[in-house]
NUNU-278697 format. One record per residue: residue number from 1; residue in one letter; x, y, z of N, C-alpha, C in turn. Coordinates in Angstrom, 3 decimals. Layout:
+------+------+----------+----------+----------+----------+----------+----------+----------+----------+----------+
! resi ! resn !       nx !       ny !       nz !      cax !      cay !      caz !       cx !       cy !       cz !
+------+------+----------+----------+----------+----------+----------+----------+----------+----------+----------+
!  NUM !    A !        X !        Y !        Z !        X !        Y !        Z !        X !        Y !        Z !
...
+------+------+----------+----------+----------+----------+----------+----------+----------+----------+----------+
***
This chain:
+------+------+----------+----------+----------+----------+----------+----------+----------+----------+----------+
! resi ! resn !       nx !       ny !       nz !      cax !      cay !      caz !       cx !       cy !       cz !
+------+------+----------+----------+----------+----------+----------+----------+----------+----------+----------+
!    1 !    X !    0.839 !   -1.184 !    0.000 !    0.000 !    0.000 !    0.000 !    0.882 !    1.245 !    0.000 !
!    2 !    X !    0.492 !    2.208 !   -0.762 !    1.165 !    3.502 !   -0.844 !    0.994 !    4.250 !    0.480 !
!    3 !    X !    2.033 !    4.959 !    0.908 !    1.935 !    5.716 !    2.160 !    0.989 !    6.904 !    2.027 !
!    4 !    X !    0.627 !    7.259 !    0.817 !   -0.314 !    8.352 !    0.581 !   -1.713 !    7.822 !    0.282 !
!    5 !    X !   -2.072 !    6.733 !    0.924 !   -3.381 !    6.122 !    0.757 !   -4.005 !    5.914 !    2.125 !
!    6 !    X !   -5.270 !    6.266 !    2.252 !   -5.997 !    5.990 !    3.487 !   -6.578 !    4.595 !    3.410 !
!    7 !    X !   -6.471 !    3.853 !    4.493 !   -7.058 !    2.525 !    4.557 !   -8.202 !    2.568 !    5.561 !
!    8 !    X !   -9.403 !    2.408 !    5.066 !  -10.590 !    2.407 !    5.908 !  -10.845 !    0.965 !    6.321 !
!    9 !    X !  -10.446 !    0.641 !    7.543 !  -10.486 !   -0.748 !    7.998 !  -11.898 !   -1.199 !    8.330 !
!   10 !    X !  -12.653 !   -0.364 !    8.995 !  -14.002 !   -0.771 !    9.374 !  -14.884 !    0.458 !    9.473 !
!   11 !    X !  -16.068 !    0.363 !    8.934 !  -17.039 !    1.439 !    9.028 !  -18.348 !    0.829 !    9.474 !
!   12 !    X !  -18.702 !    1.082 !   10.702 !  -19.956 !    0.565 !   11.236 !  -20.739 !    1.694 !   11.872 !
!   13 !    X !  -22.047 !    1.594 !   11.793 !  -22.924 !    2.601 !   12.368 !  -23.919 !    1.889 !   13.279 !
!   14 !    X !  -24.070 !    2.400 !   14.486 !  -25.007 !    1.776 !   15.426 !  -26.441 !    1.919 !   14.921 !
!   15 !    X !  -27.315 !    1.063 !   15.402 !  -28.713 !    1.117 !   14.975 !  -29.339 !    2.470 !   15.270 !
!   16 !    X !  -28.977 !    3.076 !   16.395 !  -29.577 !    4.371 !   16.749 !  -29.099 !    5.499 !   15.845 !
!   17 !    X !  -27.947 !    5.339 !   15.195 !  -27.412 !    6.387 !   14.323 !  -27.728 !    6.152 !   12.849 !
!   18 !    X !  -28.393 !    5.061 !   12.532 !  -28.710 !    4.775 !   11.124 !  -29.675 !    5.809 !   10.567 !
!   19 !    X !  -29.608 !    5.970 !    9.266 !  -30.448 !    6.919 !    8.521 !  -30.178 !    8.370 !    8.902 !
!   20 !    X !  -28.991 !    8.649 !    9.427 !  -28.611 !   10.016 !    9.762 !  -27.413 !   10.473 !    8.935 !
!   21 !    X !  -27.110 !    9.757 !    7.872 !  -26.050 !   10.093 !    6.921 !  -24.659 !   10.096 !    7.544 !
!   22 !    X !  -24.447 !    9.260 !    8.555 !  -23.152 !    9.183 !    9.219 !  -22.086 !    8.687 !    8.247 !
!   23 !    X !  -22.347 !    7.583 !    7.557 !  -21.371 !    7.016 !    6.614 !  -21.057 !    7.986 !    5.489 !
!   24 !    X !  -22.090 !    8.536 !    4.876 !  -21.842 !    9.423 !    3.739 !  -21.114 !   10.691 !    4.170 !
!   25 !    X !  -21.410 !   11.195 !    5.353 !  -20.704 !   12.379 !    5.849 !  -19.232 !   12.080 !    6.087 !
!   26 !    X !  -18.949 !   10.942 !    6.703 !  -17.560 !   10.561 !    6.962 !  -16.794 !   10.373 !    5.660 !
!   27 !    X !  -17.382 !    9.636 !    4.732 !  -16.722 !    9.389 !    3.449 !  -16.488 !   10.710 !    2.711 !
!   28 !    X !  -17.463 !   11.598 !    2.729 !  -17.299 !   12.902 !    2.071 !  -16.130 !   13.676 !    2.656 !
!   29 !    X !  -16.023 !   13.687 !    3.972 !  -14.914 !   14.394 !    4.627 !  -13.572 !   13.772 !    4.247 !
!   30 !    X !  -13.509 !   12.446 !    4.231 !  -12.261 !   11.775 !    3.858 !  -11.885 !   12.095 !    2.407 !
!   31 !    X !  -12.869 !   12.118 !    1.525 !  -12.614 !   12.380 !    0.115 !  -12.150 !   13.805 !   -0.134 !
!   32 !    X !  -12.537 !   14.741 !    0.728 !  -12.132 !   16.140 !    0.550 !  -10.615 !   16.295 !    0.512 !
!   33 !    X !   -9.907 !   15.433 !    1.222 !   -8.443 !   15.501 !    1.229 !   -7.823 !   15.071 !   -0.080 !
!   34 !    X !   -8.571 !   14.368 !   -0.918 !   -8.074 !   13.952 !   -2.223 !   -7.152 !   12.744 !   -2.202 !
!   35 !    X !   -6.844 !   12.222 !   -1.012 !   -5.973 !   11.064 !   -0.891 !   -6.752 !    9.804 !   -1.268 !
!   36 !    X !   -6.156 !    8.901 !   -2.058 !   -6.852 !    7.654 !   -2.379 !   -7.263 !    6.906 !   -1.107 !
!   37 !    X !   -8.402 !    6.229 !   -1.183 !   -8.935 !    5.481 !   -0.043 !   -9.181 !    4.050 !   -0.491 !
!   38 !    X !   -8.707 !    3.107 !    0.317 !   -8.994 !    1.701 !    0.044 !   -9.782 !    1.123 !    1.219 !
!   39 !    X !  -10.591 !    0.147 !    0.918 !  -11.344 !   -0.553 !    1.953 !  -11.720 !   -1.921 !    1.427 !
!   40 !    X !  -12.225 !   -2.750 !    2.294 !  -12.797 !   -4.002 !    1.833 !  -14.004 !   -4.329 !    2.685 !
!   41 !    X !  -14.902 !   -5.086 !    2.094 !  -16.152 !   -5.463 !    2.739 !  -16.210 !   -6.980 !    2.793 !
!   42 !    X !  -16.442 !   -7.493 !    3.979 !  -16.527 !   -8.941 !    4.139 !  -17.753 !   -9.487 !    3.416 !
!   43 !    X !  -17.634 !  -10.701 !    2.927 !  -18.710 !  -11.298 !    2.146 !  -19.975 !  -11.541 !    2.972 !
!   44 !    X !  -19.841 !  -11.623 !    4.290 !  -21.027 !  -11.861 !    5.118 !  -21.690 !  -10.555 !    5.568 !
!   45 !    X !  -21.283 !   -9.417 !    4.990 !  -21.890 !   -8.133 !    5.335 !  -23.336 !   -8.113 !    4.856 !
!   46 !    X !  -24.241 !   -7.692 !    5.731 !  -25.670 !   -7.688 !    5.393 !  -26.215 !   -6.268 !    5.198 !
!   47 !    X !  -25.339 !   -5.280 !    5.155 !  -25.783 !   -3.885 !    5.060 !  -25.588 !   -3.274 !    3.684 !
!   48 !    X !  -25.380 !   -4.076 !    2.669 !  -25.185 !   -3.584 !    1.296 !  -24.037 !   -2.589 !    1.192 !
!   49 !    X !  -22.968 !   -2.803 !    1.960 !  -21.863 !   -1.841 !    1.984 !  -21.115 !   -1.763 !    0.656 !
!   50 !    X !  -21.013 !   -2.859 !   -0.077 !  -20.344 !   -2.781 !   -1.388 !  -21.094 !   -1.785 !   -2.265 !
!   51 !    X !  -22.406 !   -1.913 !   -2.308 !  -23.219 !   -1.011 !   -3.120 !  -23.132 !    0.426 !   -2.593 !
!   52 !    X !  -23.081 !    0.595 !   -1.283 !  -22.965 !    1.938 !   -0.715 !  -21.631 !    2.577 !   -1.116 !
!   53 !    X !  -20.537 !    1.800 !   -1.006 !  -19.240 !    2.342 !   -1.401 !  -19.235 !    2.685 !   -2.892 !
!   54 !    X !  -19.848 !    1.850 !   -3.706 !  -19.919 !    2.169 !   -5.138 !  -20.693 !    3.478 !   -5.348 !
!   55 !    X !  -21.745 !    3.669 !   -4.591 !  -22.515 !    4.920 !   -4.670 !  -21.640 !    6.118 !   -4.280 !
!   56 !    X !  -20.708 !    5.916 !   -3.355 !  -19.791 !    6.971 !   -2.927 !  -18.660 !    7.183 !   -3.928 !
!   57 !    X !  -18.629 !    6.419 !   -5.028 !  -17.614 !    6.595 !   -6.058 !  -16.461 !    5.617 !   -5.998 !
!   58 !    X !  -16.542 !    4.624 !   -5.115 !  -15.496 !    3.607 !   -5.028 !  -15.668 !    2.615 !   -6.173 !
!   59 !    X !  -14.556 !    2.006 !   -6.578 !  -14.553 !    1.031 !   -7.664 !  -14.124 !   -0.314 !   -7.092 !
!   60 !    X !  -14.847 !   -1.356 !   -7.486 !  -14.501 !   -2.705 !   -7.029 !  -13.154 !   -3.115 !   -7.577 !
!   61 !    X !  -12.418 !   -3.804 !   -6.747 !  -11.155 !   -4.393 !   -7.165 !  -11.285 !   -5.898 !   -7.057 !
!   62 !    X !  -10.387 !   -6.501 !   -6.307 !  -10.373 !   -7.942 !   -6.118 !  -11.619 !   -8.395 !   -5.352 !
!   63 !    X !  -12.296 !   -9.403 !   -5.888 !  -13.451 !   -9.998 !   -5.219 !  -13.155 !  -11.470 !   -5.041 !
!   64 !    X !  -13.271 !  -11.951 !   -3.798 !  -13.101 !  -13.385 !   -3.562 !  -14.175 !  -13.863 !   -2.604 !
!   65 !    X !  -14.079 !  -15.097 !   -2.157 !  -15.111 !  -15.683 !   -1.296 !  -15.209 !  -14.987 !    0.051 !
!   66 !    X !  -14.136 !  -14.334 !    0.496 !  -14.115 !  -13.715 !    1.822 !  -14.478 !  -12.235 !    1.822 !
!   67 !    X !  -14.080 !  -11.503 !    0.771 !  -14.280 !  -10.055 !    0.801 !  -14.199 !   -9.428 !   -0.587 !
!   68 !    X !  -14.692 !   -8.204 !   -0.657 !  -14.608 !   -7.392 !   -1.868 !  -13.773 !   -6.164 !   -1.539 !
!   69 !    X !  -12.716 !   -5.938 !   -2.303 !  -11.867 !   -4.763 !   -2.093 !  -12.374 !   -3.636 !   -2.981 !
!   70 !    X !  -12.315 !   -2.429 !   -2.438 !  -12.764 !   -1.252 !   -3.178 !  -11.749 !   -0.131 !   -3.027 !
!   71 !    X !  -11.742 !    0.776 !   -4.013 !  -10.787 !    1.891 !   -3.997 !  -11.474 !    3.135 !   -4.552 !
!   72 !    X !  -11.158 !    4.259 !   -3.931 !  -11.596 !    5.564 !   -4.428 !  -10.362 !    6.400 !   -4.716 !
!   73 !    X !  -10.372 !    7.064 !   -5.860 !   -9.310 !    8.019 !   -6.197 !   -9.964 !    9.251 !   -6.781 !
!   74 !    X !   -9.400 !   10.389 !   -6.433 !   -9.907 !   11.646 !   -6.964 !   -9.674 !   11.666 !   -8.461 !
!   75 !    X !  -10.693 !   12.006 !   -9.177 !  -10.570 !   12.101 !  -10.631 !   -9.963 !   13.431 !  -11.001 !
!   76 !    X !   -9.130 !   13.390 !  -11.988 !   -8.571 !   14.641 !  -12.501 !   -9.690 !   15.390 !  -13.214 !
!   77 !    X !   -9.823 !   16.642 !  -12.922 !  -10.852 !   17.423 !  -13.601 !  -10.309 !   17.884 !  -14.939 !
!   78 !    X !  -11.063 !   17.661 !  -15.991 !  -10.578 !   18.066 !  -17.310 !  -10.485 !   19.590 !  -17.405 !
!   79 !    X !   -9.522 !   20.028 !  -18.180 !   -9.356 !   21.468 !  -18.381 !  -10.587 !   22.024 !  -19.097 !
!   80 !    X !  -10.998 !   23.188 !  -18.695 !  -12.151 !   23.819 !  -19.328 !  -11.769 !   24.338 !  -20.707 !
!   81 !    X !  -12.625 !   24.083 !  -21.640 !  -12.404 !   24.612 !  -22.985 !  -13.037 !   25.983 !  -23.098 !
!   82 !    X !  -12.298 !   26.881 !  -23.642 !  -12.872 !   28.218 !  -23.879 !  -13.317 !   28.295 !  -25.311 !
!   83 !    X !  -14.448 !   28.905 !  -25.485 !  -15.027 !   29.013 !  -26.834 !  -14.671 !   30.325 !  -27.437 !
+------+------+----------+----------+----------+----------+----------+----------+----------+----------+----------+
***
């Protein structure tokens, strides 16, 4: 792993905090730094976290029987064309 990469080891939200945008707020704050983020989701996860990470802009990497790895990287913004 690159030293300029954040590794999100575990992201869990208690039942009382669900539906309060805790995950999306945290991910948004982490993404603001522009540093690549890697994470993985265990195959027995029942909270649709792979789909949630994809919604946050993460891309699936290695998928095996135990887990799905995901990565987010800031996209380069294309230069604006002047007319």
